[in-house]
N, C-alpha and C positions, 0 to 999 in steps of 0.2 A: 503494499500499499504506500510506503514511503516514496517509492519510485514514481507513483502517480502524482504525488504532490511536487516533486522536483522535475517533472517532466517538462517538455517544451510546449505543453498545452496549457496556457494560462487559465483557460475556463475551468481547469480541474482544481486550481488552487483554492477556490471558494467552496469546495465540496468536502463535507465531513463524512468519510467512509466509515461504515460500521462492519467490522468483519464478523462473519458467522462461520464458525468451523463446523462442518458436518462430517461426523465420523461414522464409518460403517463397520460393524463387527466382522472379524475375519471369517466366521462361519457364513455370514451372508455374502461376503465377497466371493468366497469359494463357490458357494451354490450358484451365484450369478455367473461366474466364469464358466462353470460346467454347463449351465443352460445356454451360454453363448457358443459352446463347443471349444473353449480354450483348453490347451494342453495343461494338465495339472502340474507337471514339472516346471513349465514356463511360468504359470501362475504363482508357484511357491517361490521361485527365484525372484520374480517381479515384486511379490508382496514383501519378501524379506528386504530387498533393496529400498523399497518405498517406505517400509516401516521405520528405517533409520531417519528419513527425512521428516516423517510425521512425528516421530518421537521428540525430535529436536524442536519442531514447531509447537508441539503440546507443552514441553517443558519451559519454553519461553513465553508461552501464553500471549501471543500477540493478537488475540481475538477477544472480543467482548462477550460473545455468546458461543456455547458449545451445544450442538444438537446431535443426539445419537440417533442415527438412522437405522432403527431396528424394528420398524413397523411398516405399515402400509404407506403408500405414496401420499394418500389423503391425510393421514395422521401427521406425517412429516411436513407436508405443505401447510397444515393448520398451525403447527408449531412456528414455522417460518413467518406465516402471516401474523400470528400473535406478536412476534418479535418486531416485525416492521411496524405494526400498528402502535406498539409501545414506544418505539423510537420516534414515530411521527408525532404521537401525543406529547412526548417529552420535549420535543422541539417546537411545539405549537403549530405543527403543520398538518394537523388532522382536524 
């Protein structure tokens, strides 16, 4: 997000970004990979490599909200909508 504020796009300088970190449990990631026809060995290797990046991101908590995506699309969308409404309400934009 910092790079957006330091970009050469001045219109981004007045925007307050709110980061929402959406995490998916490994079991769900694996199930979705299988459904897509991904090779399990490739999935495991990719998951291991990406886990290092996500672990770092989580430890440094550069996000304001953390949503666990372990339910239906509708339930997660409702969580996200609630966050957006709360943020808009806090800023007086709703």
